[in-house]
C-alpha positions in Angstrom: 94.9 121.1 162.7 92.4 121.0 159.8 89.7 118.4 159.5 91.6 117.0 156.5 94.7 116.6 158.6 92.7 114.9 161.4 91.2 112.3 158.9 93.8 111.6 156.2 92.8 109.5 153.2 92.8 105.9 154.2 95.0 104.1 151.7 94.7 100.7 153.5 93.0 98.3 151.0 91.5 96.2 153.7 90.0 99.2 155.5 88.5 100.5 152.3 87.0 97.2 151.5 85.5 97.1 155.0 84.0 100.6 154.5 82.5 99.5 151.2 81.0 96.4 152.8 79.6 98.6 155.5 77.9 100.8 152.9 76.5 97.7 151.2 75.1 96.3 154.4 73.5 99.6 155.4 72.0 100.4 152.0 68.2 100.7 152.1 68.2 99.9 148.4 70.1 96.6 148.8 68.0 95.6 151.8 64.8 96.3 149.9 66.0 94.5 146.8 66.8 91.4 148.8 63.3 91.6 150.4 61.8 91.8 146.9 63.8 88.7 145.7 62.5 86.8 148.8 59.0 87.8 147.7 59.6 86.2 144.3 60.4 89.2 142.1 63.4 89.9 139.8 65.2 93.2 140.5 67.2 95.5 138.3 69.1 98.7 138.8 68.7 102.2 137.5 71.0 105.2 137.5 70.7 107.0 140.9 67.9 109.5 141.0 66.5 108.5 137.6 64.3 105.9 135.8 67.1 105.4 133.3 69.2 102.2 133.1 73.0 102.6 133.6 75.0 103.0 130.4 76.0 99.5 129.4 73.2 97.8 131.2 70.0 96.5 129.8 67.6 97.8 132.4 64.7 95.4 133.2 66.2 92.9 130.8 69.0 92.5 133.5 66.4 91.8 136.2 67.5 88.9 138.4 66.5 87.0 141.5 70.1 86.0 142.1 71.2 87.8 145.3 74.9 87.4 144.5 74.5 88.7 141.0 72.5 91.7 142.1 75.0 92.5 144.9 77.7 92.5 142.3 75.7 95.0 140.3 75.4 97.3 143.4 79.2 97.0 143.9 79.6 98.0 140.2 77.1 100.9 140.0 76.7 102.1 143.6 74.9 101.0 146.8 72.3 103.8 146.3 71.2 102.9 142.8 67.5 103.1 142.2 65.8 99.8 141.9 63.0 98.4 139.8 61.2 95.0 139.4 60.3 93.1 136.3 56.5 92.5 136.2 56.7 89.9 133.5 55.2 86.5 134.5 54.4 87.9 138.0 50.7 88.2 137.5 51.0 91.8 138.8 50.0 95.0 137.0 50.5 98.6 138.2 48.0 101.4 137.8 50.1 104.5 137.3 48.2 107.6 138.3 50.0 110.8 137.3 49.6 114.1 139.1 52.1 116.2 137.3 51.3 117.2 133.7 47.8 115.7 134.0 45.8 114.9 137.1 45.0 111.2 136.8 43.1 111.2 140.0 40.7 113.8 138.6 40.4 111.8 135.4 39.3 108.7 137.4 36.8 110.7 139.4 35.3 112.2 136.2 35.0 108.7 134.8 33.0 107.6 137.8 35.8 105.6 139.5 37.6 106.1 142.8 40.3 104.2 144.7 40.6 104.1 148.4 44.4 103.9 148.7 44.1 102.9 152.4 42.9 99.5 151.2 45.6 99.0 148.5 49.3 98.3 148.2 50.9 101.3 146.5 53.9 103.6 146.1 53.7 107.4 146.4 55.7 108.7 143.5 58.1 111.7 143.7 55.6 114.0 141.9 52.7 113.0 144.2 51.2 110.4 141.9 50.6 106.8 142.7 51.7 103.3 141.6 48.9 101.0 142.7 49.7 97.2 142.6 47.0 94.8 141.5 46.9 91.0 140.9 45.7 90.2 137.3 42.6 88.1 137.5 42.6 84.5 136.4 41.8 84.2 132.7 43.1 87.7 131.9 46.3 87.9 129.9 48.8 90.7 130.8 49.8 91.2 127.1 46.2 91.8 126.1 45.6 94.7 128.6 45.6 98.2 127.3 48.4 100.5 128.4 46.8 104.0 128.1 43.5 104.2 129.9 42.7 107.9 130.2 44.5 111.2 130.7 47.1 110.7 133.4 46.3 107.0 134.0 48.2 104.1 132.6 48.4 100.4 133.3 51.9 99.0 133.4 52.7 95.3 133.0 56.4 95.2 132.1 58.5 96.9 134.7 58.2 99.5 137.5 60.5 101.6 139.7 60.2 100.7 143.4 60.5 102.6 146.7 62.9 103.6 148.2 64.2 104.9 144.9 64.6 108.6 144.5 64.0 111.1 141.7 65.2 114.6 141.1 62.2 117.0 141.1 63.2 120.6 140.5 66.7 119.8 141.6 65.6 118.2 144.8 65.8 114.5 145.6 62.4 113.1 146.4 61.7 109.5 147.5 59.2 107.0 146.3 57.4 105.9 149.5 55.7 102.5 149.9 52.4 101.8 151.7 50.2 98.8 152.4 52.5 95.8 152.9 54.2 93.4 150.5 53.4 93.6 146.8 52.3 90.0 146.9 49.5 91.1 149.3 47.9 93.5 146.8 44.3 93.3 145.8 42.9 91.7 142.6 42.1 94.2 139.9 38.6 95.5 140.4 36.0 94.6 137.6 35.8 98.2 136.4 39.6 98.3 135.8 39.6 95.0 134.0 36.8 96.3 131.7 38.6 99.6 131.2 41.9 97.9 130.3 40.3 95.1 128.2 40.9 94.9 124.5 37.4 93.6 124.0 34.4 95.9 123.7 32.3 95.8 126.8 29.1 97.4 125.3 26.8 95.9 122.7 28.2 93.0 120.7 31.6 91.7 121.9 34.3 92.4 119.3 37.5 90.7 118.6 39.2 93.7 117.2 42.2 94.8 119.4 42.3 98.3 120.8 45.7 99.9 119.9 48.1 100.3 122.8 49.3 103.7 121.4 47.2 106.3 119.5 48.0 107.5 116.0 49.2 110.8 117.5 51.6 108.9 119.8 52.9 106.8 116.9 53.5 110.0 114.8 55.4 111.4 117.8 57.6 108.2 117.8 58.4 108.7 114.1 59.4 112.3 114.7 61.2 112.1 118.1 62.1 108.4 118.4 61.1 105.9 121.1 60.8 107.1 124.7 63.3 106.0 127.4 61.5 103.5 129.7 59.0 102.7 126.9 61.3 101.7 124.1 60.7 98.0 124.1 56.9 98.4 124.3 56.8 101.1 121.6 59.0 99.1 119.2 56.9 96.0 119.7 53.6 97.9 119.3 54.8 100.1 116.3 56.3 97.1 114.5 53.2 94.9 115.1 50.9 97.7 113.9 52.7 98.0 110.6 53.3 94.3 110.2 49.5 93.7 110.6 49.0 95.6 107.3 48.4 93.1 104.5 51.3 92.6 102.0 53.6 95.1 103.6 57.3 94.2 103.3 58.7 93.2 106.7 62.2 94.4 105.6 60.7 97.9 105.1 59.1 97.8 108.5 62.4 96.7 110.1 64.3 99.6 108.4 61.8 102.1 109.6 62.0 100.8 113.2 65.8 101.0 113.0 65.5 104.6 111.7 63.1 105.7 114.5 65.3 104.0 117.1 68.2 106.1 115.9 66.1 109.3 116.6 65.6 108.2 120.3 67.4 110.0 123.1 68.9 106.7 124.2 68.7 104.2 121.2 68.5 100.5 122.0 71.3 98.3 120.8 70.8 96.7 117.4 70.8 93.3 118.9 67.9 94.2 121.2 65.9 95.9 118.4 66.4 92.7 116.3 65.0 90.6 119.1 61.9 92.7 119.7 61.2 93.0 116.0 61.5 89.2 115.6 59.0 88.7 118.4 56.6 91.2 116.8 57.0 89.5 113.4 56.4 86.0 114.9 53.3 87.2 116.8 51.8 88.7 113.6 52.5 85.6 111.6 50.8 83.5 114.3 47.8 85.8 114.3 47.6 85.6 110.5 47.5 81.8 110.7 44.7 81.9 113.2 46.7 81.7 116.4 46.7 84.2 119.3 
């Protein structure tokens, strides 16, 4: 008797539901997501093995602290979906140190800075990089921190993929691995990192001029290739704000350009979401022009 004959397909609805519930209960991803909610974070799902939201979902904009709602999402997309948390309004920033295309660890050493990861809360990423969690100090605003710090080193303040998610590396599934306890137990950003990420000059006279989040080269790349998956919201906000800050430029022209660039993206954002981001960028620039922050 073949193995298939020994174990025929179970067409009993109740038995299949019980099997599904068993998978849900035993899923490390669901267990971890519930722990994160208990710690006070909002969780969202990503396509298994990727950092890309499921088709039809809104990625970190779907982040929730409602256990029932999140469980429904797991039932819809799969119990082994990758998970991420929204960093908005958490007071947490993540130092993303790459070790793939550029060695961010080496960049930090060359800049005179080192991190003892034994003392930090962090995730080892699938390509041997690190996501190091830090509390943002009192008096420092997350939306005023620079994103690109140096080659292979970024500061992330909007969203982050969390262990035990996996990613395909050269066709092999590799896990994110967590070290150092709960995220809420992470250290406060060291002074050198605050200074490096600050939008205010730290040498000579203090200046009020903002340091661009993206370089001219990066913005040119956006115009040619569209906005990057995982960075689309930030890039639209930054690109639109950059152009809207130019005196006497027609906002309608900026909006049309943003829509055009979005259409070049590998995964364009829905028009409704682009509209919302553009409106936020426009309102922020109007407020700044009127003397607000």
